[in-house]
A tleap script that builds the chain and sets N, CA, C and O, in Angstrom:
source leaprc.protein.ff14SB
mol = sequence {
  NMET GLY MET CYS LYS PRO SER GLY GLY ILE
  ASN LYS SER ILE GLY LYS LEU GLY SER LEU
  ASN ARG ARG SER ILE PRO ASN THR ARG THR
  ASP LEU TYR ASN GLU ASN GLY ASP LEU ILE
  GLN GLN ARG TRP TYR GLY PRO ASP GLY TRP
  VAL ILE HIE ASN ARG ASP TYR ASN HIE GLY
  SER PRO ARG PRO HIE ASP HIE TYR TRP VAL
  TRP ASN ASP ARG LYS GLY PRO GLN ARG SER
  LYS GLU HIE SER ALA ILE ASP TYR ASP PHE
  CCYS
}
set mol.1.N position { -10.841 2.847 -11.213 }
set mol.1.CA position { -10.137 3.479 -11.190 }
set mol.1.C position { -8.682 3.143 -11.457 }
set mol.1.O position { -8.388 1.956 -11.595 }
set mol.2.N position { -7.439 4.378 -11.568 }
set mol.2.CA position { -5.985 4.274 -12.298 }
set mol.2.C position { -5.602 3.769 -11.541 }
set mol.2.O position { -6.354 3.867 -10.571 }
set mol.3.N position { -4.474 2.994 -11.275 }
set mol.3.CA position { -3.638 2.642 -9.730 }
set mol.3.C position { -3.295 3.989 -9.126 }
set mol.3.O position { -3.562 4.832 -8.270 }
set mol.4.N position { -2.316 3.530 -10.420 }
set mol.4.CA position { -1.276 5.301 -10.307 }
set mol.4.C position { -1.587 6.726 -10.015 }
set mol.4.O position { -0.738 7.601 -9.837 }
set mol.5.N position { -2.539 6.842 -9.989 }
set mol.5.CA position { -3.310 7.592 -9.697 }
set mol.5.C position { -4.745 7.537 -9.887 }
set mol.5.O position { -5.529 7.804 -10.797 }
set mol.6.N position { -4.824 6.982 -8.398 }
set mol.6.CA position { -6.278 7.179 -8.441 }
set mol.6.C position { -7.240 8.037 -8.083 }
set mol.6.O position { -6.874 9.141 -7.680 }
set mol.7.N position { -8.567 7.755 -8.141 }
set mol.7.CA position { -9.322 8.663 -8.777 }
set mol.7.C position { -9.328 9.625 -7.184 }
set mol.7.O position { -9.059 10.765 -6.805 }
set mol.8.N position { -9.685 8.675 -6.767 }
set mol.8.CA position { -9.797 9.584 -5.094 }
set mol.8.C position { -8.519 9.929 -4.271 }
set mol.8.O position { -8.549 10.131 -3.057 }
set mol.9.N position { -7.542 9.972 -4.936 }
set mol.9.CA position { -6.613 11.062 -5.197 }
set mol.9.C position { -4.951 10.121 -4.380 }
set mol.9.O position { -5.100 8.908 -4.528 }
set mol.10.N position { -3.463 10.490 -3.579 }
set mol.10.CA position { -2.780 10.360 -3.222 }
set mol.10.C position { -2.208 11.971 -1.724 }
set mol.10.O position { -1.798 13.128 -1.623 }
set mol.11.N position { -2.714 10.540 -0.820 }
set mol.11.CA position { -1.924 10.815 0.275 }
set mol.11.C position { -1.025 11.045 0.787 }
set mol.11.O position { -0.348 10.041 0.564 }
set mol.12.N position { -0.367 11.774 1.452 }
set mol.12.CA position { 0.539 11.740 2.234 }
set mol.12.C position { 0.581 11.867 3.525 }
set mol.12.O position { 0.077 12.869 4.031 }
set mol.13.N position { 1.208 10.846 4.352 }
set mol.13.CA position { 1.922 10.409 5.980 }
set mol.13.C position { 3.205 10.354 5.955 }
set mol.13.O position { 3.920 10.170 4.970 }
set mol.14.N position { 3.670 10.598 7.604 }
set mol.14.CA position { 5.463 10.836 8.212 }
set mol.14.C position { 4.890 9.520 9.279 }
set mol.14.O position { 4.007 9.675 10.123 }
set mol.15.N position { 5.730 8.030 8.967 }
set mol.15.CA position { 5.572 7.575 10.140 }
set mol.15.C position { 6.818 6.067 10.153 }
set mol.15.O position { 8.027 5.928 9.968 }
set mol.16.N position { 6.149 5.557 10.343 }
set mol.16.CA position { 7.485 3.667 9.820 }
set mol.16.C position { 5.999 2.568 9.491 }
set mol.16.O position { 4.784 2.375 9.428 }
set mol.17.N position { 7.021 2.247 9.403 }
set mol.17.CA position { 6.607 0.680 8.358 }
set mol.17.C position { 5.628 0.282 9.091 }
set mol.17.O position { 5.759 0.538 10.287 }
set mol.18.N position { 4.554 -0.337 8.736 }
set mol.18.CA position { 3.194 -0.917 9.732 }
set mol.18.C position { 1.953 0.346 9.984 }
set mol.18.O position { 0.739 0.167 10.082 }
set mol.19.N position { 2.413 1.133 10.022 }
set mol.19.CA position { 1.704 2.436 10.693 }
set mol.19.C position { 0.290 2.844 9.684 }
set mol.19.O position { -0.667 3.426 10.194 }
set mol.20.N position { 0.301 2.507 8.386 }
set mol.20.CA position { -0.760 2.852 7.873 }
set mol.20.C position { -1.911 2.178 8.258 }
set mol.20.O position { -1.813 1.029 8.688 }
set mol.21.N position { -2.701 2.581 8.190 }
set mol.21.CA position { -4.984 2.108 7.934 }
set mol.21.C position { -5.016 1.053 7.349 }
set mol.21.O position { -4.283 1.016 6.361 }
set mol.22.N position { -5.786 -0.160 7.644 }
set mol.22.CA position { -5.715 -1.350 6.572 }
set mol.22.C position { -7.373 -0.838 6.075 }
set mol.22.O position { -8.179 -1.588 5.526 }
set mol.23.N position { -7.650 0.802 6.469 }
set mol.23.CA position { -9.443 1.113 6.002 }
set mol.23.C position { -8.362 2.605 5.411 }
set mol.23.O position { -7.205 2.803 5.783 }
set mol.24.N position { -9.219 3.548 4.351 }
set mol.24.CA position { -9.292 4.640 4.782 }
set mol.24.C position { -10.019 4.786 2.866 }
set mol.24.O position { -10.688 3.931 2.286 }
set mol.25.N position { -9.561 6.166 2.316 }
set mol.25.CA position { -10.657 6.991 1.605 }
set mol.25.C position { -10.959 6.715 0.660 }
set mol.25.O position { -10.671 7.514 -0.232 }
set mol.26.N position { -11.527 5.755 0.361 }
set mol.26.CA position { -12.373 4.816 -1.275 }
set mol.26.C position { -11.608 5.006 -2.166 }
set mol.26.O position { -11.168 6.139 -1.969 }
set mol.27.N position { -11.138 4.575 -3.092 }
set mol.27.CA position { -9.645 4.973 -4.364 }
set mol.27.C position { -8.962 5.653 -4.302 }
set mol.27.O position { -8.531 6.248 -5.290 }
set mol.28.N position { -8.452 5.920 -2.740 }
set mol.28.CA position { -6.918 6.906 -3.143 }
set mol.28.C position { -5.853 5.524 -2.932 }
set mol.28.O position { -6.073 4.322 -2.781 }
set mol.29.N position { -4.552 6.388 -3.007 }
set mol.29.CA position { -3.384 5.621 -2.782 }
set mol.29.C position { -2.722 6.435 -1.436 }
set mol.29.O position { -2.694 7.663 -1.520 }
set mol.30.N position { -2.331 5.967 -0.527 }
set mol.30.CA position { -0.968 6.718 0.989 }
set mol.30.C position { -0.237 7.035 0.074 }
set mol.30.O position { -0.615 7.027 -1.097 }
set mol.31.N position { 1.170 7.437 0.526 }
set mol.31.CA position { 2.429 7.190 0.330 }
set mol.31.C position { 3.552 7.678 1.391 }
set mol.31.O position { 3.621 8.904 1.474 }
set mol.32.N position { 4.227 7.129 2.017 }
set mol.32.CA position { 4.078 6.454 3.663 }
set mol.32.C position { 5.716 7.154 3.269 }
set mol.32.O position { 6.485 6.661 2.444 }
set mol.33.N position { 6.022 8.581 4.205 }
set mol.33.CA position { 7.825 8.533 4.379 }
set mol.33.C position { 8.021 8.564 5.789 }
set mol.33.O position { 7.151 8.871 6.604 }
set mol.34.N position { 9.628 8.112 6.147 }
set mol.34.CA position { 9.985 8.480 7.386 }
set mol.34.C position { 10.342 9.461 8.151 }
set mol.34.O position { 9.391 10.219 8.341 }
set mol.35.N position { 11.182 9.744 8.613 }
set mol.35.CA position { 10.760 11.254 9.086 }
set mol.35.C position { 11.939 11.027 8.739 }
set mol.35.O position { 12.371 10.266 9.605 }
set mol.36.N position { 13.325 11.362 7.448 }
set mol.36.CA position { 14.246 11.562 6.868 }
set mol.36.C position { 13.509 12.404 5.774 }
set mol.36.O position { 13.939 13.502 5.418 }
set mol.37.N position { 12.030 11.663 5.099 }
set mol.37.CA position { 11.494 12.232 3.733 }
set mol.37.C position { 11.709 11.383 2.693 }
set mol.37.O position { 11.342 11.714 1.566 }
set mol.38.N position { 12.307 10.221 2.915 }
set mol.38.CA position { 12.194 9.054 2.264 }
set mol.38.C position { 11.040 7.818 2.260 }
set mol.38.O position { 10.671 7.155 3.229 }
set mol.39.N position { 10.618 7.729 0.944 }
set mol.39.CA position { 9.151 6.813 0.670 }
set mol.39.C position { 9.575 5.850 0.785 }
set mol.39.O position { 10.502 5.303 0.188 }
set mol.40.N position { 8.568 5.338 2.038 }
set mol.40.CA position { 9.008 3.366 2.481 }
set mol.40.C position { 7.891 2.772 1.889 }
set mol.40.O position { 8.121 1.830 1.131 }
set mol.41.N position { 6.816 3.088 2.054 }
set mol.41.CA position { 6.237 2.423 2.024 }
set mol.41.C position { 4.850 3.059 0.650 }
set mol.41.O position { 4.546 4.237 0.837 }
set mol.42.N position { 4.187 2.444 -0.441 }
set mol.42.CA position { 2.728 3.664 -1.149 }
set mol.42.C position { 1.853 1.647 -0.607 }
set mol.42.O position { 2.114 0.473 -0.347 }
set mol.43.N position { 0.627 2.809 -0.795 }
set mol.43.CA position { -0.424 1.550 -0.064 }
set mol.43.C position { -2.101 1.976 -0.384 }
set mol.43.O position { -2.659 3.003 0.003 }
set mol.44.N position { -2.625 1.010 -1.096 }
set mol.44.CA position { -3.628 1.810 -2.418 }
set mol.44.C position { -4.609 1.111 -1.879 }
set mol.44.O position { -4.682 -0.089 -1.614 }
set mol.45.N position { -5.606 2.272 -1.696 }
set mol.45.CA position { -6.957 1.323 -0.689 }
set mol.45.C position { -7.924 0.686 -2.378 }
set mol.45.O position { -7.399 0.385 -3.450 }
set mol.46.N position { -8.945 0.675 -2.127 }
set mol.46.CA position { -10.103 0.065 -3.092 }
set mol.46.C position { -10.846 0.871 -2.821 }
set mol.46.O position { -10.748 1.801 -2.020 }
set mol.47.N position { -12.195 0.364 -3.920 }
set mol.47.CA position { -13.661 1.099 -4.073 }
set mol.47.C position { -14.590 0.956 -1.985 }
set mol.47.O position { -15.443 1.675 -1.463 }
set mol.48.N position { -14.205 0.316 -1.705 }
set mol.48.CA position { -15.074 0.430 -0.086 }
set mol.48.C position { -14.181 0.841 0.661 }
set mol.48.O position { -14.205 0.511 1.847 }
set mol.49.N position { -13.142 1.686 0.147 }
set mol.49.CA position { -11.993 1.659 1.259 }
set mol.49.C position { -11.166 0.083 2.170 }
set mol.49.O position { -11.546 0.054 3.341 }
set mol.50.N position { -10.701 -0.481 2.001 }
set mol.50.CA position { -10.158 -1.429 2.390 }
set mol.50.C position { -8.403 -1.967 1.437 }
set mol.50.O position { -8.517 -2.264 0.248 }
set mol.51.N position { -7.729 -1.995 1.743 }
set mol.51.CA position { -6.333 -2.048 1.222 }
set mol.51.C position { -6.834 -3.237 0.763 }
set mol.51.O position { -7.484 -4.172 1.230 }
set mol.52.N position { -6.022 -2.733 -0.972 }
set mol.52.CA position { -5.584 -3.730 -1.287 }
set mol.52.C position { -4.341 -4.062 -2.361 }
set mol.52.O position { -4.323 -4.877 -3.283 }
set mol.53.N position { -3.310 -3.129 -1.902 }
set mol.53.CA position { -2.315 -3.758 -2.775 }
set mol.53.C position { -1.005 -2.508 -1.999 }
set mol.53.O position { -1.429 -1.463 -1.506 }
set mol.54.N position { 0.268 -2.767 -2.000 }
set mol.54.CA position { 1.033 -2.000 -0.953 }
set mol.54.C position { 2.407 -2.364 -2.029 }
set mol.54.O position { 2.374 -3.068 -3.039 }
set mol.55.N position { 3.602 -1.625 -1.435 }
set mol.55.CA position { 4.587 -0.859 -2.294 }
set mol.55.C position { 5.400 -1.005 -1.276 }
set mol.55.O position { 5.273 -0.231 -0.328 }
set mol.56.N position { 6.034 -1.647 -1.259 }
set mol.56.CA position { 7.028 -1.559 0.322 }
set mol.56.C position { 9.148 -1.278 -0.574 }
set mol.56.O position { 9.732 -1.844 -1.498 }
set mol.57.N position { 9.455 -0.399 0.179 }
set mol.57.CA position { 10.633 0.151 -0.049 }
set mol.57.C position { 11.370 -0.326 0.738 }
set mol.57.O position { 10.760 -1.252 1.273 }
set mol.58.N position { 13.014 -0.182 1.408 }
set mol.58.CA position { 13.643 0.125 1.901 }
set mol.58.C position { 13.500 -0.653 3.260 }
set mol.58.O position { 14.270 -0.252 4.132 }
set mol.59.N position { 12.588 -1.783 3.645 }
set mol.59.CA position { 12.474 -2.841 4.536 }
set mol.59.C position { 13.716 -3.488 4.606 }
set mol.59.O position { 12.801 -3.063 5.311 }
set mol.60.N position { 14.650 -3.972 4.639 }
set mol.60.CA position { 14.800 -5.216 4.841 }
set mol.60.C position { 15.138 -6.726 3.251 }
set mol.60.O position { 15.447 -7.909 3.105 }
set mol.61.N position { 14.855 -5.752 2.642 }
set mol.61.CA position { 14.947 -6.632 1.300 }
set mol.61.C position { 15.388 -5.865 0.355 }
set mol.61.O position { 14.902 -4.737 0.280 }
set mol.62.N position { 16.410 -6.273 -0.599 }
set mol.62.CA position { 17.271 -5.163 -1.275 }
set mol.62.C position { 16.507 -4.236 -2.403 }
set mol.62.O position { 16.849 -3.281 -3.102 }
set mol.63.N position { 15.209 -5.056 -2.216 }
set mol.63.CA position { 14.799 -4.533 -3.748 }
set mol.63.C position { 13.296 -3.372 -2.525 }
set mol.63.O position { 12.961 -3.070 -1.380 }
set mol.64.N position { 12.978 -3.209 -4.001 }
set mol.64.CA position { 11.463 -2.174 -3.915 }
set mol.64.C position { 10.297 -4.033 -4.600 }
set mol.64.O position { 10.227 -4.621 -5.679 }
set mol.65.N position { 9.487 -4.306 -2.857 }
set mol.65.CA position { 8.716 -5.371 -3.605 }
set mol.65.C position { 6.756 -5.401 -2.506 }
set mol.65.O position { 6.315 -4.886 -1.478 }
set mol.66.N position { 6.056 -6.665 -3.985 }
set mol.66.CA position { 5.095 -6.092 -3.840 }
set mol.66.C position { 4.438 -6.330 -3.156 }
set mol.66.O position { 5.378 -6.628 -2.418 }
set mol.67.N position { 2.812 -6.719 -2.002 }
set mol.67.CA position { 1.641 -7.662 -1.577 }
set mol.67.C position { 1.136 -7.078 -1.135 }
set mol.67.O position { 1.086 -5.959 -0.624 }
set mol.68.N position { 0.537 -8.128 -1.380 }
set mol.68.CA position { -1.447 -8.061 -2.437 }
set mol.68.C position { -2.118 -9.244 -0.752 }
set mol.68.O position { -1.760 -10.103 0.054 }
set mol.69.N position { -3.294 -8.353 -1.187 }
set mol.69.CA position { -4.133 -7.808 0.251 }
set mol.69.C position { -4.663 -9.015 -0.070 }
set mol.69.O position { -4.560 -9.207 -1.282 }
set mol.70.N position { -5.132 -9.818 0.447 }
set mol.70.CA position { -6.746 -11.021 0.314 }
set mol.70.C position { -7.594 -11.451 1.635 }
set mol.70.O position { -7.429 -11.847 2.789 }
set mol.71.N position { -8.924 -11.006 0.415 }
set mol.71.CA position { -9.579 -10.885 1.909 }
set mol.71.C position { -9.892 -12.340 2.604 }
set mol.71.O position { -9.961 -13.492 2.178 }
set mol.72.N position { -10.044 -11.731 3.848 }
set mol.72.CA position { -11.075 -13.189 5.315 }
set mol.72.C position { -12.661 -12.611 5.800 }
set mol.72.O position { -13.158 -11.592 6.277 }
set mol.73.N position { -13.029 -13.812 5.394 }
set mol.73.CA position { -14.334 -13.393 6.092 }
set mol.73.C position { -14.515 -12.218 7.138 }
set mol.73.O position { -15.127 -11.160 7.288 }
set mol.74.N position { -13.271 -13.358 8.002 }
set mol.74.CA position { -13.298 -13.489 9.535 }
set mol.74.C position { -12.000 -12.172 10.456 }
set mol.74.O position { -11.710 -12.025 11.643 }
set mol.75.N position { -11.698 -11.710 9.630 }
set mol.75.CA position { -10.775 -11.141 10.149 }
set mol.75.C position { -10.871 -10.018 8.988 }
set mol.75.O position { -9.968 -9.232 9.276 }
set mol.76.N position { -11.368 -9.658 8.088 }
set mol.76.CA position { -11.499 -8.112 6.966 }
set mol.76.C position { -9.713 -8.483 5.882 }
set mol.76.O position { -9.114 -9.545 6.046 }
set mol.77.N position { -9.271 -7.542 5.034 }
set mol.77.CA position { -8.682 -7.813 4.067 }
set mol.77.C position { -6.907 -8.169 5.562 }
set mol.77.O position { -6.553 -7.776 6.674 }
set mol.78.N position { -6.442 -9.101 4.482 }
set mol.78.CA position { -4.754 -10.230 5.382 }
set mol.78.C position { -3.731 -9.451 4.139 }
set mol.78.O position { -3.690 -9.630 2.922 }
set mol.79.N position { -3.395 -9.051 4.532 }
set mol.79.CA position { -1.991 -8.826 3.557 }
set mol.79.C position { -1.047 -10.578 3.696 }
set mol.79.O position { -0.787 -11.409 4.566 }
set mol.80.N position { -0.848 -10.386 2.393 }
set mol.80.CA position { 0.565 -11.446 1.445 }
set mol.80.C position { 1.854 -12.018 2.077 }
set mol.80.O position { 2.875 -11.446 1.697 }
set mol.81.N position { 2.026 -13.027 2.962 }
set mol.81.CA position { 3.243 -12.847 3.385 }
set mol.81.C position { 4.775 -13.333 2.050 }
set mol.81.O position { 6.005 -13.358 2.030 }
set mol.82.N position { 4.016 -13.525 1.465 }
set mol.82.CA position { 5.464 -14.179 -0.020 }
set mol.82.C position { 5.883 -12.460 -0.460 }
set mol.82.O position { 4.961 -11.646 -0.406 }
set mol.83.N position { 7.132 -12.026 -0.839 }
set mol.83.CA position { 7.844 -10.076 -1.515 }
set mol.83.C position { 6.993 -10.586 -3.526 }
set mol.83.O position { 6.996 -11.595 -4.231 }
set mol.84.N position { 6.690 -9.836 -3.584 }
set mol.84.CA position { 6.774 -10.201 -5.274 }
set mol.84.C position { 7.105 -9.535 -5.672 }
set mol.84.O position { 7.040 -8.512 -4.991 }
set mol.85.N position { 7.858 -9.340 -7.269 }
set mol.85.CA position { 8.534 -8.914 -7.773 }
set mol.85.C position { 7.361 -7.370 -8.125 }
set mol.85.O position { 6.238 -7.644 -8.548 }
set mol.86.N position { 7.621 -6.307 -7.979 }
set mol.86.CA position { 7.513 -5.170 -8.848 }
set mol.86.C position { 5.698 -5.313 -10.304 }
set mol.86.O position { 5.756 -5.775 -11.444 }
set mol.87.N position { 4.816 -4.913 -9.817 }
set mol.87.CA position { 3.734 -5.386 -10.453 }
set mol.87.C position { 3.638 -4.325 -11.311 }
set mol.87.O position { 2.705 -3.576 -11.019 }
set mol.88.N position { 4.312 -3.981 -12.322 }
set mol.88.CA position { 4.055 -2.577 -13.586 }
set mol.88.C position { 3.022 -3.026 -13.951 }
set mol.88.O position { 2.380 -2.000 -14.174 }
set mol.89.N position { 2.201 -4.085 -14.243 }
set mol.89.CA position { 0.587 -3.970 -14.708 }
set mol.89.C position { -0.013 -3.722 -13.791 }
set mol.89.O position { -1.097 -4.169 -14.165 }
set mol.90.N position { -0.282 -3.144 -12.325 }
set mol.90.CA position { -0.413 -3.137 -11.796 }
set mol.90.C position { -0.587 -1.379 -11.816 }
set mol.90.O position { -1.448 -0.562 -12.142 }
set mol.91.N position { 0.893 -1.379 -11.214 }
set mol.91.CA position { 1.090 0.939 -11.403 }
set mol.91.C position { 2.167 0.750 -11.935 }
set mol.91.O position { 2.846 1.706 -12.313 }
savepdb mol mol.pdb
quit
């Protein structure tokens, strides 16, 4: 799966940060926009449909940053609390 252009396509959604589901269509990315049309988050979903990666824009941090998700056997995927620099190898 190419992460910048995932094989399942790219979906658009309008809402607030935190409104995207942890599970969606496998091998897709959802771009979340606020009501003003500003891109505020991108979320990638893996081959099983579970979230694997976030890129956040403009929400309390002066720079865009990434969050990785790790699997927890009891709770499913959990987002890392740390803000990581944008991983251009990911996308």
